[in-house]
C-alpha positions in Angstrom: -16.9 -0.7 -1.9 -17.5 3.0 -1.3 -14.6 3.7 -3.8 -15.7 1.2 -6.3 -19.4 0.8 -6.0 -20.1 -0.7 -9.2 -18.3 -3.9 -7.8 -20.7 -4.0 -5.2 -23.0 -6.6 -7.0 -20.6 -9.2 -7.5 -20.0 -9.1 -3.6 -23.3 -8.6 -2.4 -24.3 -12.1 -1.8 -21.2 -12.9 0.6 -22.0 -9.7 2.6 -25.5 -10.5 2.7 -24.7 -13.9 4.2 -22.2 -12.5 6.6 -24.8 -9.6 7.7 -27.6 -12.5 8.5 -24.9 -14.8 10.3 -23.7 -11.6 12.4 -27.3 -10.7 13.2 -28.9 -14.2 13.8 -26.1 -15.3 16.1 -25.5 -12.2 18.2 -29.3 -10.7 18.4 -31.2 -13.8 18.7 -31.3 -17.4 20.2 -29.5 -19.9 17.5 -28.1 -23.0 17.2 -24.8 -22.7 18.9 -22.4 -23.7 16.1 -25.0 -22.0 13.3 -25.3 -25.8 11.7 -28.9 -26.7 10.5 -29.9 -28.4 13.7 -28.4 -29.0 17.5 -28.3 -27.3 20.5 -29.8 -24.0 21.1 -27.7 -21.2 22.6 -28.9 -17.7 23.8 -28.0 -14.3 22.1 -25.4 -12.4 23.4 -26.5 -10.2 26.0 -24.7 -7.1 25.3 -25.2 -7.5 21.6 -21.2 -7.4 20.8 -18.9 -9.5 18.9 -16.5 -11.0 21.5 -13.0 -10.4 21.0 -10.4 -13.3 21.1 -6.7 -13.9 21.1 -5.0 -17.0 21.4 -5.5 -19.9 18.7 -8.3 -21.0 16.6 -10.1 -22.9 19.4 -10.6 -19.8 21.4 -12.0 -17.9 18.5 -14.4 -20.6 17.9 -15.4 -21.1 21.6 -16.1 -17.4 22.1 -18.3 -17.5 19.1 -20.2 -20.5 20.2 -20.4 -19.8 23.8 -21.7 -16.3 24.0 -23.1 -16.7 27.7 -19.8 -17.5 29.4 -16.4 -15.0 30.1 -14.7 -15.2 26.6 -11.2 -16.9 26.4 -8.4 -14.7 26.1 -4.5 -15.4 25.8 -2.6 -12.1 25.7 -0.6 -11.7 29.0 2.5 -10.1 30.3 4.9 -12.6 30.6 5.2 -11.7 34.3 1.7 -12.2 35.1 0.4 -15.1 33.0 -2.8 -15.5 34.7 -4.1 -12.1 33.7 -5.2 -11.2 29.9 -6.0 -8.3 28.0 -9.6 -7.9 26.8 -9.4 -3.9 26.0 -12.1 -1.8 24.1 -10.5 -1.3 20.8 -12.1 -4.6 19.0 -15.2 -3.6 20.2 -15.0 -0.1 18.8 -13.7 -1.6 15.2 -16.7 -4.2 15.5 -18.9 -1.2 15.6 -17.2 0.3 12.5 -17.5 -3.0 11.0 -21.4 -3.3 11.6 -21.9 0.1 10.1 -19.9 -0.6 7.1 -21.7 -4.0 6.7 -25.2 -2.2 7.1 -24.2 0.5 4.6 -23.3 -2.0 1.8 -26.3 -4.4 2.6 -29.0 -1.8 3.6 -29.7 -4.1 6.6 -31.3 -1.9 9.2 -30.9 -5.0 11.7 -27.3 -4.4 12.0 -28.2 -1.5 13.7 -28.3 -3.1 17.4 -25.0 -4.7 16.8 -23.3 -1.9 16.0 -25.0 0.3 18.9 -24.3 -2.6 21.4 -20.4 -2.5 20.3 -20.2 1.2 20.8 -22.1 1.2 24.0 -19.5 -1.3 25.4 -17.1 1.5 26.0 -19.7 3.7 27.5 -20.8 1.2 30.5 -23.1 -1.4 28.9 -20.4 -4.1 29.7 -20.0 -6.9 32.6 -19.2 -3.9 34.9 -16.4 -3.3 37.1 -15.5 -3.8 40.9 -17.1 -0.8 42.7 -13.9 0.4 44.2 -12.6 1.2 40.6 -15.6 3.4 39.9 -14.8 7.0 40.5 -18.3 7.2 42.4 -18.4 3.9 44.1 -21.6 2.7 45.4 -20.8 1.3 49.0 -23.6 -1.4 49.2 -22.5 -3.5 46.3 -19.4 -5.1 45.2 -19.5 -4.5 41.5 -21.1 -2.2 39.5 -21.6 -0.6 35.9 -19.2 2.2 34.7 -18.2 4.0 31.6 -14.8 3.5 30.3 -14.7 7.3 29.3 -12.7 8.8 31.7 -13.7 12.1 32.9 -17.2 11.6 31.1 -20.5 13.1 32.0 -21.6 9.8 33.4 -20.0 7.7 35.9 -16.7 6.3 34.8 -14.1 3.9 35.8 -10.8 5.4 37.5 -7.8 5.9 35.6 -4.2 5.0 36.9 -3.7 5.7 40.5 -1.9 4.3 43.6 1.8 4.5 42.0 3.2 8.1 42.1 6.9 8.5 41.5 8.3 12.2 40.7 8.0 11.4 37.1 4.5 10.1 37.3 3.1 13.0 39.5 3.1 15.6 36.8 -0.6 16.3 37.0 -0.9 19.7 38.7 -4.5 19.9 39.4 -7.3 17.8 41.4 -10.5 16.4 39.8 -12.8 16.3 43.2 -14.4 14.2 44.3 -12.5 11.6 42.2 -9.2 12.0 43.6 -10.2 12.8 47.0 -7.4 14.8 47.8 -3.7 15.4 47.1 -2.6 12.9 49.9 -5.1 10.3 48.6 -4.1 6.8 47.0 -6.6 8.0 44.6 -4.5 10.7 43.4 -4.2 9.9 39.7 -0.9 8.8 38.2 0.2 11.1 35.2 3.5 11.5 33.3 2.0 14.7 31.8 0.1 17.8 33.2 -3.3 17.4 31.1 -5.3 20.7 30.7 -8.0 21.0 32.9 -10.4 21.7 30.3 -13.2 19.0 30.8 -11.5 16.7 28.3 -12.6 12.7 28.0 -10.6 9.7 26.7 -11.0 6.3 26.6 -9.1 4.0 28.9 -7.8 0.3 28.2 -10.7 -1.4 29.9 -11.2 -5.1 31.0 -8.8 -7.7 31.6 -9.5 -11.1 32.3 -8.0 -12.5 35.7 -8.2 -16.2 36.3 -11.1 -16.5 33.6 -13.1 -13.5 35.4 -13.7 -10.0 34.5 -11.6 -7.5 36.2 -10.2 -3.9 36.1 -6.5 -3.3 37.1 -5.8 0.5 37.3 -3.4 0.7 40.5 0.5 0.3 41.0 3.1 0.1 38.4 0.7 -2.1 36.0 -2.1 0.1 36.4 -1.7 0.9 32.9 -3.3 -2.5 32.1 -6.7 -1.1 32.7 -6.4 2.6 33.5 -4.2 3.6 30.8 -5.8 6.4 28.3 -4.9 6.1 24.6 -5.3 8.8 22.0 -5.7 6.3 19.2 -8.6 4.6 20.9 -10.3 8.0 21.0 -9.8 8.4 17.6 -11.0 5.0 16.4 -14.1 5.6 18.8 -15.0 9.0 17.2 -14.7 7.8 13.7 -16.9 5.0 14.6 -19.3 7.4 16.4 -19.3 9.5 13.2 -19.8 6.5 10.9 -22.7 5.3 13.0 -24.2 9.0 13.0 -23.9 9.3 9.2 -25.4 5.9 8.7 -28.6 6.6 10.7 -28.9 10.4 8.9 -28.5 8.7 5.2 -30.2 5.3 5.5 -33.5 6.8 4.4 -32.2 7.9 1.1 -29.5 5.0 0.5 -28.8 4.4 -3.1 -26.9 1.5 -4.7 -24.3 4.0 -5.6 -23.6 6.7 -3.1 -22.2 9.3 -5.5 -24.8 11.9 -7.2 -23.5 11.1 -10.6 -25.8 13.7 -12.2 -24.0 16.9 -11.3 -20.1 17.8 -11.0 -18.4 16.3 -8.1 -15.2 17.4 -6.1 -12.9 14.7 -4.7 -9.8 14.7 -2.6 -8.1 11.6 -3.8 -5.7 9.4 -1.2 -2.9 7.4 -2.1 -5.1 4.1 -1.8 -7.7 5.9 -4.1 -5.0 6.3 -6.7 -3.1 3.0 -6.2 -7.1 1.4 -6.9 -6.5 2.9 -10.7 -4.0 1.2 -13.1 -2.1 4.5 -13.0 -0.8 5.0 -9.5 1.1 8.4 -8.7 2.0 10.2 -5.5 3.6 13.3 -6.6 2.2 15.3 -9.5 5.1 17.4 -9.9 7.1 14.3 -11.0 4.4 12.6 -13.1 3.7 12.6 -16.7 0.3 14.4 -17.5 -1.0 11.7 -19.7 -0.6 9.0 -16.6 -2.4 11.6 -14.2 -5.2 12.1 -16.7 -5.5 8.2 -17.0 -5.6 7.7 -13.4 -8.2 10.7 -12.6 -10.2 8.8 -15.5 -10.3 5.5 -14.0 -10.9 7.0 -10.4 -14.1 8.6 -11.9 -15.3 5.5 -14.0 -14.8 3.3 -10.6 -17.5 5.6 -9.1 -19.7 5.3 -12.0 -19.3 8.8 -13.3 -17.6 7.3 -16.7 -14.8 9.6 -16.8 -17.4 12.8 -16.3 -19.9 11.5 -18.9 -22.9 12.5 -16.9 -21.7 16.1 -16.9 -19.8 16.2 -20.0 -19.6 14.7 -23.6 -16.9 12.0 -24.1 -15.4 11.3 -27.7 -12.7 9.1 -29.3 -10.9 11.4 -31.3 -8.9 10.6 -34.6 -5.8 11.7 -36.0 -7.3 14.0 -38.8 -9.3 16.0 -36.4 -6.3 16.2 -34.0 -4.1 17.5 -36.7 -6.9 20.1 -37.8 -6.4 21.9 -34.5 -3.1 22.9 -35.4 -1.6 21.4 -32.4 -1.6 18.0 -33.5 0.3 15.0 -31.8 0.3 11.4 -32.1 1.8 10.0 -28.6 0.0 11.9 -25.7 2.9 10.5 -23.4 5.6 12.7 -25.1 3.7 15.5 -25.9 4.0 18.9 -23.8 0.6 19.1 -21.5 0.0 22.7 -22.9 -0.2 21.7 -26.4 -2.3 18.8 -25.7 -4.8 21.3 -23.4 -4.9 23.7 -26.6 -5.7 20.8 -28.8 -8.4 19.7 -26.4 -9.9 23.1 -26.1 -10.0 23.5 -30.0 -11.6 20.3 -30.7 -14.4 20.8 -28.0 -15.1 24.7 -28.7 -15.6 23.2 -32.6 -18.0 20.9 -31.4 -19.9 23.7 -29.5 -18.3 23.0 -25.9 -17.0 25.4 -23.5 -13.6 23.6 -23.0 -12.4 20.0 -22.4 -9.4 17.8 -21.8 -7.9 14.6 -23.0 -8.3 11.5 -20.8 -4.6 10.3 -21.6 -5.8 7.4 -23.0 -5.0 6.5 -26.7 -5.6 3.0 -28.6 -5.4 2.3 -32.1 -5.2 6.1 -33.3 -8.0 7.2 -31.2 -7.4 9.6 -28.4 -10.4 9.8 -25.3 -11.4 13.6 -25.0 -13.9 15.0 -22.6 -16.0 18.3 -23.7 -17.8 20.4 -20.9 -20.9 22.1 -21.5 -22.1 25.6 -20.5 -23.9 24.1 -17.3 -21.0 23.0 -15.5 -18.0 25.0 -17.3 -17.2 28.4 -17.5 -14.3 30.2 -19.5 -12.3 33.0 -18.3 -9.2 35.0 -19.2 -7.1 34.9 -16.2 -4.9 38.2 -15.7 -1.4 38.3 -14.5 -2.7 39.6 -11.1 -4.9 36.7 -10.8 -1.8 34.3 -11.6 0.2 35.8 -8.9 -2.6 35.9 -6.2 -2.9 32.1 -6.9 0.3 31.5 -4.9 1.6 29.2 -8.1 1.9 32.2 -11.0 4.1 31.8 -14.0 4.3 33.7 -17.4 4.7 31.3 -19.8 2.3 28.4 -20.1 4.6 26.4 -22.3 7.4 26.3 -19.9 5.4 25.7 -16.4 5.3 22.2 -15.1 1.4 21.1 -15.4 0.9 20.6 -11.5 1.8 24.1 -10.9 -0.4 25.3 -13.4 -3.0 22.9 -12.1 -2.7 24.5 -8.5 -2.9 27.9 -9.9 -5.9 27.1 -12.2 -7.5 25.4 -8.7 -7.0 28.4 -6.8 -8.2 30.9 -9.5 -11.4 28.9 -9.7 -12.0 28.6 -5.9 -11.5 32.5 -5.8 -14.4 32.9 -8.2 -16.5 30.1 -6.2 -16.3 27.7 -8.5 -15.1 24.1 -7.4 -11.8 23.7 -9.4 -10.6 24.3 -13.1 -7.8 24.0 -15.6 -5.9 26.1 -18.2 -6.8 25.7 -21.9 -3.4 25.9 -22.9 -3.9 29.2 -24.6 -2.2 32.4 -23.7 -2.2 36.0 -25.1 -1.1 39.5 -24.2 -0.5 38.3 -20.6 -3.9 36.5 -20.5 -4.3 32.9 -19.9 -7.7 30.9 -20.7 -8.9 28.9 -17.6 -12.1 26.6 -17.6 -13.8 26.7 -14.1 -16.1 24.0 -13.0 -19.6 24.4 -11.3 -22.8 25.3 -11.7 
């Protein structure tokens, strides 16, 4: 929805309904199955969306019965009575809550996002005290963060099973590991740096329908294994949450500032969302790439750059009058197209411009840029070589190489980017740089 903010209006009622249901069910007392009337169930004590595995009946049970230990059917074949209930689904639920909050602008989703993040940090049903890095002797069960080596009391990672291969850690973390001879000496197949790193462990299992944490022996990885992917997912969720809280006071229907020049690094998914997808600019026709960029900007509300430039449908006579006329943009050299656009825009009082790649019924779309966002320079041969993508004849260089050269030249001048005009004379090449 962020990539296509103008499509949000059509989906907003469904998103609003989903958000309302999530908040009402997790954060307040509610009818157990969300029907108009019936037995009342309490809110989820941790404000989390319980993970589920198995068939649909397990999903329904976990949703309708928030106060009980969730059902799970994800076990090892050798241990059918132990099922995974690890932390990734809670982290993803936190990200989803933030995304939903951004789209609906519902601040009431914040506790749900917070609860799902806090599950990994220790606000969960807890673990056996013996599994804590700093156990409390006088109680059998205690809270502990799943953030191994964190600044608060955490669970233990894998221990109690050391072979020549799994004894690679060359330093002790005291008092957690007790001593080199202790069963608490951790199991590692690598020697991690002693630099204060933190990492998330897998977390809970459900053993005979009760919470547990298994980190010892050859299956100690069930709960105690750390996983870099989980760390990355958590960091992303935390950053999303932080950005959401920081931006909520100034949220708008469209997150993009349409009133000024914007620069984007497009991903494959961004280009796939246009009707003119491509991946390698070196093997893509100039007109197709131009259409893709036009569609990409249109979807973000820029209307092909209309807010920072002027858009025109150019007829064949005006194109022919430039001296660089063409009829089919798909079969014309990019530099000739650039010269035609430059001439058309110059004649209309603009600094420069470019064709959008779209053509219909003899008309060709062109965007012309004013001096508030566009700046003309004659790039020298030395500047071209310094760009890392130098060339001598603009008529024979591939458009993608020229585009990279123009971008680097303009970046060196502290602008956001730019493009060549297609004109060259006495070793100088016209370039238009974009920026205030």
